NUSE-265177 format. One record per residue (C-alpha): residue in three letters; x, y, z; chain. Coordinates in nm, 4 decimals. Each point is the difference from the previous one (the first is absolute). Layout:
# residues N
REC,Ala,X,Y,Z,A .
...
# end
This chain:
# residues 485
REC,Met,1.7749,-2.6360,3.4401,A .
REC,Thr,0.0352,-0.3594,-0.1472,A .
REC,Ser,0.1873,-0.0661,-0.3205,A .
REC,Ser,-0.3212,-0.0466,-0.1905,A .
REC,Gly,-0.1263,0.3381,0.1325,A .
REC,Ile,0.3307,0.1640,-0.1124,A .
REC,Glu,-0.0366,-0.1597,-0.3412,A .
REC,Leu,-0.3626,0.1347,-0.0258,A .
REC,Gln,0.1160,0.3463,0.0926,A .
REC,Ala,0.2758,-0.0182,-0.2599,A .
REC,Arg,-0.2541,-0.1086,-0.2666,A .
REC,Ile,-0.2103,0.3114,0.0761,A .
REC,Glu,0.2930,0.2331,-0.0184,A .
REC,Ser,0.1118,-0.1600,-0.3273,A .
REC,Leu,-0.3468,0.0558,-0.1451,A .
REC,Gln,0.0089,0.3608,0.0948,A .
REC,Glu,0.3450,0.0614,-0.1432,A .
REC,His,-0.0818,-0.1505,-0.3382,A .
REC,Thr,-0.3286,0.1833,-0.0493,A .
REC,Pro,0.0536,0.3267,-0.2095,A .
REC,Ala,-0.1070,0.2913,0.2172,A .
REC,Ser,-0.0680,0.2348,-0.2895,A .
REC,Lys,-0.2372,-0.2158,-0.1934,A .
REC,Pro,-0.3627,0.1247,0.0454,A .
REC,Pro,-0.2330,-0.2640,0.1278,A .
REC,Ser,-0.2427,-0.1686,-0.2321,A .
REC,His,-0.3693,-0.0084,0.0715,A .
REC,Val,0.0370,-0.3589,0.1246,A .
REC,Glu,0.2554,0.1221,0.2530,A .
REC,Tyr,-0.2236,0.2939,0.0752,A .
REC,Ala,-0.2724,-0.2494,0.0959,A .
REC,Leu,0.2495,-0.2062,0.1980,A .
REC,Asn,0.0916,0.3133,0.1991,A .
REC,Leu,-0.3634,0.0655,0.0725,A .
REC,Ala,-0.0505,-0.3552,0.1149,A .
REC,Ser,0.3056,0.0106,0.2229,A .
REC,Ala,-0.0840,0.3323,0.1604,A .
REC,Pro,-0.0237,0.0026,0.3814,A .
REC,Ala,-0.3344,-0.0707,0.1645,A .
REC,Glu,-0.0544,0.3483,0.1103,A .
REC,Ala,-0.0124,0.1082,-0.3691,A .
REC,Asp,-0.3320,-0.1765,-0.0246,A .
REC,Asp,-0.1788,0.2755,0.1960,A .
REC,Glu,-0.3282,0.0493,-0.1754,A .
REC,Phe,-0.0191,0.3675,0.0653,A .
REC,Lys,0.3503,0.1241,-0.0739,A .
REC,Leu,0.0493,0.3036,-0.2307,A .
REC,Pro,0.3052,0.1788,-0.1504,A .
REC,Ser,0.0987,0.3492,0.1113,A .
REC,Leu,-0.2486,0.2779,-0.0625,A .
REC,Thr,0.2551,0.1946,-0.2038,A .
REC,Asn,0.0365,-0.2903,-0.2363,A .
REC,Leu,-0.3744,-0.0559,-0.0242,A .
REC,Ile,-0.0501,0.3714,-0.0836,A .
REC,Ile,0.2707,-0.0228,-0.2760,A .
REC,Val,-0.1390,-0.3224,-0.1464,A .
REC,Ile,-0.3758,0.0852,0.0147,A .
REC,Gly,0.0574,0.3649,-0.0745,A .
REC,Gly,0.2218,-0.1025,-0.2957,A .
REC,Ser,-0.2735,-0.2329,-0.1274,A .
REC,Thr,-0.2438,0.2928,0.0214,A .
REC,Ile,0.2254,0.2208,-0.2084,A .
REC,His,0.0361,-0.2808,-0.2533,A .
REC,Gln,-0.3759,-0.0132,-0.0251,A .
REC,Leu,-0.0122,0.3805,-0.0400,A .
REC,Ser,0.2589,-0.0279,-0.2778,A .
REC,Phe,-0.2088,-0.2709,-0.1749,A .
REC,Phe,-0.3221,0.2057,0.0091,A .
REC,Ile,0.1236,0.3533,-0.0432,A .
REC,Val,0.0203,-0.0382,-0.3819,A .
REC,Val,-0.3429,-0.1646,-0.0390,A .
REC,Ser,-0.1969,0.3164,-0.0539,A .
REC,Ser,0.2164,0.1515,-0.2674,A .
REC,Val,0.1882,-0.2902,-0.1746,A .
REC,Ser,-0.2748,-0.0426,-0.2604,A .
REC,Leu,0.0245,0.3596,-0.1228,A .
REC,Tyr,0.3785,-0.0107,0.0303,A .
REC,Ser,0.0180,-0.3014,-0.2246,A .
REC,Ile,-0.2373,0.1593,-0.2529,A .
REC,His,0.2000,0.3200,-0.0048,A .
REC,Leu,0.3134,-0.1889,-0.0977,A .
REC,Gly,-0.1763,-0.2148,-0.2684,A .
REC,Gly,-0.1328,-0.2933,0.1961,A .
REC,Asp,-0.3575,-0.1119,0.0689,A .
REC,Glu,-0.2134,-0.1151,0.2991,A .
REC,Thr,0.1234,-0.3628,-0.0364,A .
REC,Phe,0.3543,0.1236,0.0147,A .
REC,Ser,-0.0831,0.1893,0.3241,A .
REC,Gly,-0.1317,-0.3265,0.1482,A .
REC,Leu,0.3306,-0.1696,-0.1017,A .
REC,Val,0.1920,0.2816,0.1673,A .
REC,Leu,-0.1903,-0.0700,0.3211,A .
REC,Gly,0.0348,-0.3715,-0.0313,A .
REC,Ile,0.3666,-0.0382,-0.1070,A .
REC,Pro,0.1660,0.0631,0.3369,A .
REC,Pro,-0.1063,-0.3360,0.1548,A .
REC,Val,0.1402,-0.1850,-0.3076,A .
REC,Cys,0.3418,0.1477,0.0550,A .
REC,Gly,-0.0246,-0.0528,0.3766,A .
REC,Gly,-0.0845,-0.3675,-0.0562,A .
REC,Leu,0.2973,-0.0560,-0.2335,A .
REC,Ile,0.2491,0.1460,0.2590,A .
REC,Leu,-0.1528,-0.1377,0.3083,A .
REC,Leu,0.1322,-0.3631,-0.0116,A .
REC,Pro,0.3684,0.1039,-0.0600,A .
REC,Leu,-0.0303,0.2597,0.2742,A .
REC,Val,-0.1366,-0.2487,0.2506,A .
REC,Ala,0.2743,-0.2350,-0.0777,A .
REC,Leu,0.2593,0.2697,0.1010,A .
REC,Asp,-0.1706,0.1663,0.2926,A .
REC,Gly,0.1217,-0.2537,0.2608,A .
REC,Gly,-0.3268,0.0214,0.1922,A .
REC,Arg,0.0627,0.3682,0.0747,A .
REC,Tyr,-0.1692,0.3264,-0.1032,A .
REC,Arg,0.2533,0.2884,-0.0129,A .
REC,Met,0.1573,-0.0868,-0.3392,A .
REC,Pro,-0.3310,-0.0479,-0.1924,A .
REC,Met,-0.1533,0.2978,0.1742,A .
REC,Phe,0.2679,0.2511,-0.1208,A .
REC,Leu,0.0136,-0.1743,-0.3431,A .
REC,Ser,-0.3730,0.0622,-0.0388,A .
REC,Tyr,0.0302,0.3640,0.0998,A .
REC,Gly,0.2661,0.0579,-0.2649,A .
REC,Trp,-0.2121,-0.1482,-0.2752,A .
REC,Leu,-0.3065,0.1958,0.1171,A .
REC,Ile,0.1879,0.3280,-0.0150,A .
REC,Leu,0.1330,-0.0887,-0.3501,A .
REC,Gly,-0.3385,-0.1015,-0.1241,A .
REC,Ser,-0.1739,0.3167,0.1281,A .
REC,Ile,0.2589,0.2164,-0.1705,A .
REC,Leu,-0.0286,-0.1902,-0.3315,A .
REC,Tyr,-0.3817,0.0356,0.0151,A .
REC,Ser,0.0342,0.3776,0.0390,A .
REC,Leu,0.2541,0.0293,-0.2835,A .
REC,Ala,-0.2348,-0.1416,-0.2540,A .
REC,Tyr,-0.1799,0.3382,-0.0444,A .
REC,Pro,0.3000,0.2228,-0.0761,A .
REC,Ala,0.1535,-0.2791,-0.2115,A .
REC,Ser,-0.3307,-0.0549,-0.1873,A .
REC,His,0.0562,-0.3719,0.0226,A .
REC,Leu,-0.3065,-0.2233,0.0657,A .
REC,Tyr,0.1958,-0.3111,0.0961,A .
REC,Leu,0.1986,0.1889,0.2588,A .
REC,Ile,-0.3209,-0.0106,0.2117,A .
REC,Leu,0.0101,-0.3759,-0.0307,A .
REC,Leu,0.3696,-0.0300,0.0746,A .
REC,Gly,-0.0540,0.2155,0.3063,A .
REC,Arg,-0.2848,-0.2210,0.1241,A .
REC,Met,0.2104,-0.3148,-0.0666,A .
REC,Ala,0.2817,0.1374,0.2154,A .
REC,Thr,-0.2583,0.0880,0.2631,A .
REC,Gly,-0.1293,-0.3589,-0.0223,A .
REC,Val,0.3438,-0.1336,0.0937,A .
REC,Gly,-0.0221,0.2214,0.3078,A .
REC,Tyr,-0.3413,-0.1405,0.0875,A .
REC,Thr,0.1620,-0.3212,0.1115,A .
REC,Ala,-0.0108,0.1856,0.3325,A .
REC,Phe,-0.3627,-0.0953,0.0260,A .
REC,Met,0.1016,-0.3662,0.0397,A .
REC,Tyr,0.2622,0.0854,0.2597,A .
REC,Ser,-0.2495,0.2042,0.2022,A .
REC,Lys,-0.2378,-0.2968,0.0031,A .
REC,Arg,0.2857,-0.2422,0.0931,A .
REC,Tyr,0.1239,0.2275,0.2779,A .
REC,Cys,-0.3485,0.0163,0.1554,A .
REC,Ser,-0.0344,-0.3776,-0.0022,A .
REC,Asp,0.3623,-0.0983,0.0803,A .
REC,Pro,-0.0089,-0.2446,0.3008,A .
REC,Arg,0.3432,0.1182,0.1118,A .
REC,Ile,-0.1462,0.3399,0.0961,A .
REC,Val,-0.3841,-0.0230,-0.0203,A .
REC,Gly,-0.2097,-0.2353,0.2145,A .
REC,Val,-0.2800,-0.1996,-0.1536,A .
REC,Arg,-0.2672,0.2063,0.1788,A .
REC,Gln,0.1377,0.3284,-0.1342,A .
REC,Arg,0.0132,-0.0800,-0.3787,A .
REC,Thr,-0.3589,0.0793,-0.0839,A .
REC,Met,0.0238,0.3290,0.1884,A .
REC,Leu,0.3167,0.1002,-0.1905,A .
REC,Ala,-0.1525,-0.1166,-0.3251,A .
REC,Ala,-0.3003,0.2235,0.0809,A .
REC,Trp,0.2345,0.2934,0.0512,A .
REC,Leu,0.1512,-0.0622,-0.3487,A .
REC,Val,-0.3501,0.0092,-0.1517,A .
REC,Val,-0.0710,0.3222,0.1859,A .
REC,Gly,0.3096,0.1398,-0.1745,A .
REC,Gln,-0.1488,-0.1383,-0.3204,A .
REC,Gly,-0.3133,0.1945,0.0741,A .
REC,Val,0.1971,0.3134,0.0643,A .
REC,Gly,0.1778,-0.0452,-0.3311,A .
REC,Leu,-0.3363,-0.0583,-0.1783,A .
REC,Thr,-0.1439,0.3130,0.1564,A .
REC,Ala,0.3001,0.2361,-0.0028,A .
REC,Gly,0.1613,-0.1140,-0.3227,A .
REC,Pro,-0.2757,0.0826,-0.2592,A .
REC,Phe,-0.0886,0.3140,0.1919,A .
REC,Leu,0.3537,0.1274,0.0081,A .
REC,Gly,0.0439,-0.0992,-0.3661,A .
REC,Gly,-0.3106,0.1919,-0.0974,A .
REC,Leu,0.1097,0.2943,0.2094,A .
REC,Leu,0.3443,0.0043,-0.1696,A .
REC,Tyr,-0.1721,-0.0100,-0.3353,A .
REC,Lys,-0.1405,0.3454,0.0774,A .
REC,Val,0.3638,0.1292,0.0102,A .
REC,Gly,-0.0519,0.0492,-0.3692,A .
REC,Phe,0.2471,-0.0124,-0.2881,A .
REC,Gly,0.1863,0.3258,0.0052,A .
REC,Asn,0.3197,-0.1868,0.0767,A .
REC,Glu,0.1553,-0.2776,-0.2175,A .
REC,Val,0.1617,-0.1821,0.2961,A .
REC,Phe,-0.2465,0.0446,0.2923,A .
REC,Asn,-0.3575,-0.0070,-0.1161,A .
REC,Gly,-0.3332,-0.1828,0.0380,A .
REC,Tyr,0.1353,-0.3250,-0.1618,A .
REC,Thr,0.3540,-0.0066,0.1366,A .
REC,Ser,-0.0467,0.1368,0.3563,A .
REC,Pro,-0.1128,-0.3335,0.1530,A .
REC,Gly,0.3320,-0.1595,-0.1061,A .
REC,Trp,0.2111,0.2922,0.1402,A .
REC,Val,-0.1949,-0.0080,0.3326,A .
REC,Met,0.0513,-0.3689,0.0462,A .
REC,Ala,0.3720,0.0160,-0.0909,A .
REC,Met,0.0538,0.2567,0.2769,A .
REC,Thr,-0.2144,-0.1964,0.2433,A .
REC,Tyr,0.2010,-0.3163,-0.0626,A .
REC,Phe,0.3276,0.1790,0.0409,A .
REC,Ala,-0.1180,0.1244,0.3409,A .
REC,Leu,-0.1114,-0.3510,0.0967,A .
REC,Thr,0.3291,-0.1465,-0.0981,A .
REC,Val,0.1917,0.2448,0.2194,A .
REC,Gly,-0.2272,-0.0665,0.2909,A .
REC,Ser,0.0200,-0.3824,-0.0365,A .
REC,Val,0.3867,0.0118,-0.0168,A .
REC,Tyr,0.0099,0.1356,0.3560,A .
REC,Leu,-0.3050,-0.1522,0.1583,A .
REC,Phe,-0.0671,-0.3502,-0.1362,A .
REC,Arg,0.1549,-0.2928,0.1920,A .
REC,Asp,0.0076,-0.3212,-0.2014,A .
REC,Val,-0.0602,-0.3443,0.1369,A .
REC,Pro,0.3120,-0.1896,0.1093,A .
REC,Ala,0.2080,-0.1651,-0.2696,A .
REC,Leu,-0.0551,-0.3684,-0.0536,A .
REC,Pro,0.3481,-0.1660,-0.0264,A .
REC,Ala,0.0008,-0.3111,-0.2026,A .
REC,Ala,0.1784,-0.1956,0.2749,A .
REC,Arg,-0.2597,0.0738,0.2558,A .
REC,Ser,-0.2760,-0.2329,-0.1008,A .
REC,Ala,0.2064,-0.3177,-0.0245,A .
REC,Thr,0.2081,0.0565,0.3148,A .
REC,Ser,-0.2871,0.1222,0.2196,A .
REC,Ile,-0.2039,-0.3039,-0.0890,A .
REC,Leu,0.2974,-0.2284,0.0654,A .
REC,Arg,0.0662,0.1668,0.3309,A .
REC,Arg,-0.3506,-0.0486,0.1151,A .
REC,Phe,0.0177,-0.3594,-0.1066,A .
REC,Leu,0.3169,-0.0574,0.2060,A .
REC,Arg,-0.1446,0.1669,0.3063,A .
REC,Arg,-0.3076,-0.2208,-0.0152,A .
REC,Glu,0.2112,-0.3136,-0.0387,A .
REC,Lys,0.2289,0.0909,0.2909,A .
REC,Arg,-0.3081,0.0523,0.2210,A .
REC,Lys,-0.1359,-0.3408,-0.0946,A .
REC,Met,0.3157,-0.2060,0.0788,A .
REC,Pro,0.3023,0.0043,0.2190,A .
REC,Ser,0.3029,0.1872,-0.1404,A .
REC,Ser,0.2022,-0.3251,-0.0362,A .
REC,Ser,-0.2552,-0.1391,-0.2308,A .
REC,Val,0.0047,0.2753,-0.2587,A .
REC,Thr,0.1112,-0.1439,-0.3271,A .
REC,Pro,0.2005,0.1532,-0.2807,A .
REC,Leu,-0.1883,0.2128,-0.2476,A .
REC,Asp,0.0299,-0.2419,-0.2853,A .
REC,Gln,-0.1750,-0.2677,0.2158,A .
REC,Gln,-0.2810,0.2335,0.1068,A .
REC,Pro,-0.3314,-0.0617,-0.1679,A .
REC,Ser,-0.0704,0.2905,-0.2401,A .
REC,Glu,-0.2786,0.2180,0.1062,A .
REC,Gln,-0.2580,0.0478,-0.2869,A .
REC,Pro,-0.1132,0.3577,-0.0546,A .
REC,Ser,-0.3530,0.0690,0.1082,A .
REC,Ser,-0.2615,0.1062,-0.2431,A .
REC,Ala,0.0621,0.3555,0.1233,A .
REC,Val,0.3364,0.0176,-0.1630,A .
REC,Arg,-0.0400,-0.1893,-0.3277,A .
REC,Asn,0.0488,0.1626,-0.3308,A .
REC,Pro,-0.3284,0.1707,-0.0875,A .
REC,Ser,-0.1828,-0.2136,-0.2509,A .
REC,Phe,-0.3562,0.0287,-0.1328,A .
REC,Ala,-0.0109,-0.3856,-0.0072,A .
REC,Asn,0.0664,-0.0167,0.3756,A .
REC,Leu,-0.3085,0.1938,0.0844,A .
REC,Thr,-0.3229,-0.1667,0.0849,A .
REC,Trp,-0.2935,0.0381,-0.2389,A .
REC,Asn,-0.1696,0.2410,0.2484,A .
REC,Gln,0.3165,0.2149,0.0187,A .
REC,Lys,0.0248,0.0065,-0.3770,A .
REC,Gly,-0.3627,0.1124,-0.0078,A .
REC,Val,0.0739,0.2821,0.2436,A .
REC,Leu,0.2994,0.1072,-0.2009,A .
REC,Leu,-0.1863,0.0160,-0.3245,A .
REC,Thr,-0.3029,0.1688,0.1609,A .
REC,Met,0.2067,0.2822,0.1530,A .
REC,Ser,0.1940,0.0367,-0.3207,A .
REC,Trp,-0.3225,0.0215,-0.2009,A .
REC,Phe,-0.1492,0.2620,0.2260,A .
REC,Ser,0.3190,0.2099,0.0048,A .
REC,Met,-0.0177,0.0015,-0.3820,A .
REC,Thr,-0.3671,0.0603,-0.0095,A .
REC,Asn,-0.0100,0.2853,0.2489,A .
REC,Phe,0.2773,0.1968,-0.1706,A .
REC,Phe,-0.1336,-0.0850,-0.3507,A .
REC,Ile,-0.3300,0.1707,0.0949,A .
REC,Leu,0.1555,0.2984,0.1818,A .
REC,Ala,0.2477,0.0658,-0.2795,A .
REC,Ser,-0.2677,-0.0419,-0.2612,A .
REC,Trp,-0.2251,0.2531,0.1588,A .
REC,Glu,0.2871,0.2452,0.0637,A .
REC,Ala,0.0976,-0.0176,-0.3680,A .
REC,Asn,-0.3610,0.0200,-0.1233,A .
REC,Ile,-0.1373,0.2815,0.2075,A .
REC,Pro,0.1877,0.2884,-0.1658,A .
REC,Ile,-0.0959,-0.1379,-0.3447,A .
REC,Phe,-0.3580,-0.0869,0.0864,A .
REC,Thr,-0.0716,0.3375,0.1800,A .
REC,Gln,0.1557,0.2074,-0.2823,A .
REC,His,-0.2099,-0.1855,-0.2530,A .
REC,Val,-0.3302,0.0056,0.1941,A .
REC,Phe,0.0223,0.2986,0.2375,A .
REC,Asn,0.2642,0.2052,-0.1880,A .
REC,Tyr,0.2329,-0.0079,0.3062,A .
REC,Ser,0.3468,0.1542,-0.0051,A .
REC,Pro,0.2987,-0.1884,0.1544,A .
REC,Tyr,-0.0387,0.2231,0.3010,A .
REC,Asn,-0.3687,-0.1002,0.0415,A .
REC,Ala,0.0802,-0.3677,-0.0673,A .
REC,Gly,0.2787,0.0062,0.2609,A .
REC,Asn,-0.2342,0.1458,0.2544,A .
REC,Phe,-0.2617,-0.2599,-0.0871,A .
REC,Ile,0.2502,-0.2938,0.0647,A .
REC,Ala,0.1352,0.1732,0.3125,A .
REC,Leu,-0.3459,0.0429,0.1547,A .
REC,Gly,-0.0692,-0.3659,-0.0411,A .
REC,Gly,0.3220,-0.0810,0.1833,A .
REC,Leu,-0.0966,0.2502,0.2664,A .
REC,Val,-0.3344,-0.1720,0.0550,A .
REC,Ala,0.1868,-0.3387,0.0250,A .
REC,Phe,0.2680,0.1320,0.2409,A .
REC,Pro,-0.2092,-0.0083,0.3263,A .
REC,Val,-0.0962,-0.3638,-0.0650,A .
REC,Leu,0.3672,-0.0961,-0.0618,A .
REC,Phe,0.1095,0.1835,0.3173,A .
REC,Leu,-0.2736,-0.1682,0.2064,A .
REC,Asn,0.1292,-0.3300,-0.1336,A .
REC,Val,0.3386,0.0706,0.1586,A .
REC,Leu,-0.1695,0.0600,0.3404,A .
REC,Phe,-0.2146,-0.3136,-0.0166,A .
REC,Ser,0.2280,-0.2406,-0.1896,A .
REC,Arg,0.0547,-0.2099,0.3025,A .
REC,Arg,-0.3800,-0.0651,0.0442,A .
REC,Phe,-0.0669,-0.1390,-0.3325,A .
REC,Gln,0.1527,-0.2920,-0.2019,A .
REC,Asp,0.1725,0.0693,-0.3253,A .
REC,Arg,-0.2506,-0.2166,-0.1845,A .
REC,Thr,-0.2824,0.2003,0.1254,A .
REC,Thr,0.1643,0.3274,-0.1142,A .
REC,Leu,0.0672,-0.1524,-0.3433,A .
REC,Ala,-0.3554,-0.1236,-0.0399,A .
REC,Phe,-0.1538,0.3291,0.1116,A .
REC,Gly,0.2297,0.2230,-0.2107,A .
REC,Ser,-0.0351,-0.1965,-0.3200,A .
REC,Ser,-0.3831,-0.0338,0.0413,A .
REC,Phe,-0.0344,0.3799,0.0680,A .
REC,Gly,0.2126,0.0800,-0.3000,A .
REC,Leu,-0.1989,-0.2371,-0.2127,A .
REC,Ala,-0.3176,0.1866,0.0875,A .
REC,Gly,0.1545,0.3102,-0.1481,A .
REC,Leu,0.0861,-0.1773,-0.3223,A .
REC,Val,-0.3422,-0.1473,-0.0373,A .
REC,Leu,-0.1716,0.3405,0.0616,A .
REC,Met,0.2177,0.1619,-0.2645,A .
REC,Leu,-0.0830,-0.2811,-0.2452,A .
REC,Val,-0.3711,0.0532,0.0541,A .
REC,Leu,0.0466,0.3844,-0.0513,A .
REC,Val,0.1900,-0.0517,-0.3225,A .
REC,Thr,-0.2550,-0.2502,-0.1274,A .
REC,Ile,-0.2939,0.2317,0.0585,A .
REC,Glu,0.2086,0.2949,-0.1075,A .
REC,Lys,-0.0671,0.2011,0.3203,A .
REC,Val,0.3558,0.0839,0.1014,A .
REC,Ser,-0.0083,0.3297,0.1900,A .
REC,Lys,0.2845,0.1669,0.1908,A .
REC,Pro,-0.1380,-0.0764,0.3441,A .
REC,Leu,-0.0621,-0.3742,-0.0777,A .
REC,Tyr,0.3254,-0.0340,-0.1783,A .
REC,Phe,0.1815,0.1480,0.3013,A .
REC,Leu,-0.1909,-0.2347,0.2304,A .
REC,Cys,0.1167,-0.3009,-0.2062,A .
REC,Trp,0.3533,0.1145,0.0103,A .
REC,Cys,-0.0097,0.0548,0.3768,A .
REC,Val,-0.1424,-0.3483,0.0621,A .
REC,Val,0.2605,-0.1600,-0.2400,A .
REC,Ala,0.2918,0.1891,0.1545,A .
REC,Thr,-0.1017,-0.0712,0.3584,A .
REC,Gly,-0.0768,-0.3786,-0.0605,A .
REC,Phe,0.3022,-0.1016,-0.2016,A .
REC,Asn,0.2515,0.2112,0.1982,A .
REC,Leu,-0.1364,-0.1669,0.3242,A .
REC,Ala,0.0355,-0.3429,-0.1630,A .
REC,Thr,0.3721,0.0631,-0.0756,A .
REC,Thr,0.0845,0.0297,0.3720,A .
REC,Cys,-0.0065,-0.3625,0.0745,A .
REC,Thr,0.1393,-0.2015,-0.2878,A .
REC,Leu,0.3612,-0.0021,0.1045,A .
REC,Ser,-0.0619,-0.0115,0.3732,A .
REC,Leu,-0.2293,-0.3049,-0.0376,A .
REC,Leu,0.2463,-0.1740,-0.2297,A .
REC,Ser,0.2911,0.0539,0.2369,A .
REC,Lys,-0.2060,-0.1580,0.2832,A .
REC,Gln,-0.1057,-0.3108,-0.2015,A .
REC,Leu,0.3149,-0.1071,-0.1794,A .
REC,Pro,0.3091,-0.1751,0.1533,A .
REC,Leu,0.2800,0.2202,0.1339,A .
REC,Glu,0.2334,-0.0619,-0.2973,A .
REC,Trp,-0.2629,0.1687,-0.2300,A .
REC,Asn,0.0207,0.3370,0.1832,A .
REC,Pro,0.2699,0.1492,-0.2258,A .
REC,Trp,-0.2063,-0.0919,-0.2998,A .
REC,Cys,-0.3505,0.0940,0.1108,A .
REC,Ser,0.0472,0.3689,-0.0450,A .
REC,Met,0.1502,-0.0647,-0.3416,A .
REC,Val,-0.2832,-0.2237,-0.1166,A .
REC,Ile,-0.2493,0.2629,0.1076,A .
REC,Gln,0.1942,0.2784,-0.1631,A .
REC,Tyr,0.0142,-0.1812,-0.3375,A .
REC,Ala,-0.3792,-0.0444,0.0235,A .
REC,Val,-0.0318,0.3723,0.0657,A .
REC,Tyr,0.2245,0.0791,-0.2919,A .
REC,Ile,-0.2148,-0.2090,-0.2363,A .
REC,Gly,-0.3135,0.1703,0.1289,A .
REC,Arg,0.1411,0.3487,-0.0258,A .
REC,Val,0.1322,-0.0527,-0.3596,A .
REC,Thr,-0.3009,-0.1630,-0.1478,A .
REC,Gly,-0.2422,0.2185,0.1996,A .
REC,Ala,0.1579,0.3256,-0.1186,A .
REC,Val,-0.0053,-0.1130,-0.3657,A .
REC,Trp,-0.3571,-0.1336,0.0347,A .
REC,Gly,-0.1091,0.3322,0.1569,A .
REC,Gly,0.1538,0.2053,-0.2788,A .
REC,Ala,-0.1890,-0.2142,-0.2579,A .
REC,Gly,-0.3337,0.0156,0.1896,A .
REC,Leu,-0.1767,0.2327,-0.2428,A .
REC,Lys,0.1261,-0.1885,-0.3055,A .
REC,Val,-0.1224,-0.3450,0.1286,A .
REC,Gly,-0.3142,0.1456,0.1580,A .
REC,Glu,-0.0647,0.0664,0.3590,A .
REC,Ala,-0.2339,-0.3045,0.0448,A .
REC,Lys,0.2822,-0.2361,-0.1113,A .
REC,Trp,0.2531,0.1986,0.2019,A .
REC,Leu,-0.2044,-0.0584,0.3150,A .
REC,Gly,-0.1053,-0.3567,-0.0881,A .
REC,Leu,0.3605,-0.1225,0.0110,A .
REC,Gln,0.0581,0.1528,0.3441,A .
REC,Ile,-0.3160,-0.1615,0.1340,A .
REC,Ala,0.1091,-0.3376,-0.1393,A .
REC,Leu,0.3348,0.0236,0.1699,A .
REC,Val,-0.1579,0.0745,0.3365,A .
REC,Gly,-0.2508,-0.2826,-0.0503,A .
REC,Ile,0.2821,-0.2503,-0.0617,A .
REC,Gly,0.1747,0.1194,0.3131,A .
REC,Ser,-0.3135,-0.0277,0.2087,A .
REC,Leu,-0.0445,-0.3613,-0.1054,A .
REC,Met,0.3603,-0.0637,0.1067,A .
REC,Tyr,-0.0256,0.1469,0.3496,A .
REC,Thr,-0.3376,-0.1539,0.0600,A .
REC,His,0.1365,-0.3440,-0.0768,A .
REC,Leu,0.2995,0.0578,0.2251,A .
REC,Trp,-0.1800,0.1920,0.2768,A .
REC,Lys,0.1102,-0.2311,0.2787,A .
REC,Asp,0.3604,-0.0093,-0.1216,A .
REC,Leu,0.0179,0.3778,0.0026,A .
REC,Lys,-0.0421,0.0198,0.3807,A .
REC,Ala,0.3052,0.1510,0.1614,A .
REC,Lys,0.1051,0.1990,0.3120,A .
REC,Thr,-0.1391,0.3528,0.0177,A .
REC,Gly,0.2310,0.3064,0.0070,A .
# end
């Protein structure tokens, strides 16, 4: 090796020695690692292990179950402890607020990995479920709220499930829509089983101060999360750590190898005389200003639909127990079954979407799902206006809304991850999750207030949100084209 080659090698070793090994990588370094990954990592069809997928997707399903299991009885629970229907809407909507507050600090500390945030979320979910159940024996209304706030911190796991299923280190670009569709199938399972199980547990009765119709959902979920934690400890395998030194040295090594191939060894110049290699756009610090106008439009459109889909779903889920009790004299058990049957009708469509996700583009799924759901909203508005709301027609509207907007949620993150530059990948799931949080919070409160503001106004806002989104994706239709799968 020539003296200049020895000097180059010494510079590399010096760079490695002076880089702290224990410092977790920033998201810029995370993006650099993705950009400097070997060529074989670009396989469009790669997938993580089946065990990991079962834990991540199954865990997301349990989170959905936890979110929906209290829907059927939370209104009466709140009223029993001195609250009202609007307070029950706040109880349903507060978890995303707490999750949103903790998400940014958690992402800054996760180092691009999943094990630490996973077990942190499990701990908060167990605590929140227990606090929710203790509100009854303690006769303390706000203990319900505190329990749901702690549960909300645990719901940061939703974002990590989405990120895991679109992480280019382990998931190929043609597998992301399929995995996103599986997440939405889990969402459908939670929507179906959660209210049904909550209504069924309500029939336990109130002979016991600790385990009764109001508190049993919390105890059941606490035990479920404890079992999930134990299983994940032994079975989940995290992605490899991202040492902070790797990105800089690996890029420098590739640069030196290229230069050595281009020129004779005697002509290699010292490092300080080498022209600096400018980072490509794939490894720049993620910046909204660096996106093209079309990419900005795609980002805003997917965020809007993520917010709108969950605003409408959360609004109906919060409104159905209140509306059916007022109009049809339904009990929490009946209301839970009503919500669950709507999810059951939607489930086959969501499962078929998994099987055929590689045949349709994400933009087509988004357009069909949102338009189908919009038809349910319009039909319900007509029925409310002419005062002809019957049980069969109301159920039909709920089935159409649940099917359409659940289907539309499958493609927002997968499409966004395919459209934006590589350095945006760590942030795509977080942007979408914040949009979901906003939709869930405002939707739950809006659903709880549906009777007070009037059902026509309640539906009118939902229709307006979908209309704005439809204008956005119609204008950007060509820019929404992406690889299938």
